[in-house]
N, C-alpha and C positions, 0 to 999 in steps of 0.2 A: 097293638095298643101299647103306648108308652106307659111305663110304670114309674112312679116316683118312689125313691127310697124312703123307708121308715126307720126311725130309731126305736127298735124293739128287739127283744130277745127271741121272739118267735116269728115275727113278720119281717120280711126283707123289703117288700115293695107293694104298692097298690096302683092300679090303673083304672080309668073309667072312660066309658063311651056314653056320652050324654044322649045321643040319638037313640041308642039301643037300651039305655038305662042299665048297662051291664058293667059290673065291677069285677076286676081280677085282683086276687090276692096271691102274692108269691111268698111262700113261707121259707124260713131259713134252711129247711131240709131240701128245698128245691121244688116241692110240690106247688102246683098252680091250680087254684080253684076259681071258678066264676060264680057270681051271684047275680041273679036277674031281678029286675024291678026295684033297683036301688035308686033312691032319689039323689040328685046332684048334691043336695045339702048334706046328706048322710056321708057321702064320699068326702066332701070338704071337711066335715067334722073329724072323720077318721085321720086324714092326712095332717090335720093341724092339731090333733090331740097330743098332749104331753105324754100320754100313755096309750099308744096305739093298740097294744095287745089287750089291755083292759077294755078299751072302747070296743074293739072287735068282739071280744067275748060277751060283753053286755048288750051291745046294740045290733050286731050283725049275726054272729054265730047262733044266737037264740031265736032270731026272727026270720032268717033266710036259710034255705037249704042250698048248700054249695055243691057244685059238681066239679070233680077233679078233671082238669083238661090236659094235664101234662106235667112234666118235670123238667126243671132247668138244671143242666149239668153244672157242677162246680168248676170254676176256672182253675188253672194251674196255680195262680196266686193263692186261691183259697186252700188248695191242697198243701202248698208250701207253708202257709200259716198254721194249718192243722198239724202238720209234721213238726213244726217248730214248738208248738205248745202241747203236743201229745194228744190232740183231739182227733177222734175218728168218728165217722158218721155211724158206725155200728156200735159205738160205746154206749153203755146205759148210764 
C-alpha cells in the first residue's frame, strides 16, 4: 500500500485501500498500524487536515482499534539527521 507523507510531529504517513476499507498509519517512531472499516472520506479528511495528529487523535484513535502490523526502519539519512541534532530514538 502506498502511503502519503503527513506534516505531523507524530505521524509520518498514511495509506488507504478503498476496496478493503483499510487504512495504514506510519508513525514517526516507525510503528505501522492498520485500521479496518475506515471510510474513504475519513481517510481524505486525515490527509488534507492542517493538523493530522489532532485529527487522528479525535476521529480515528478514539473510534477505531488499531493493530500494529510492523515497524519501518529508519534510513541512513534519518540516522545522520539525528546524529547532527543529537536526537536518539531512546531519548525521553
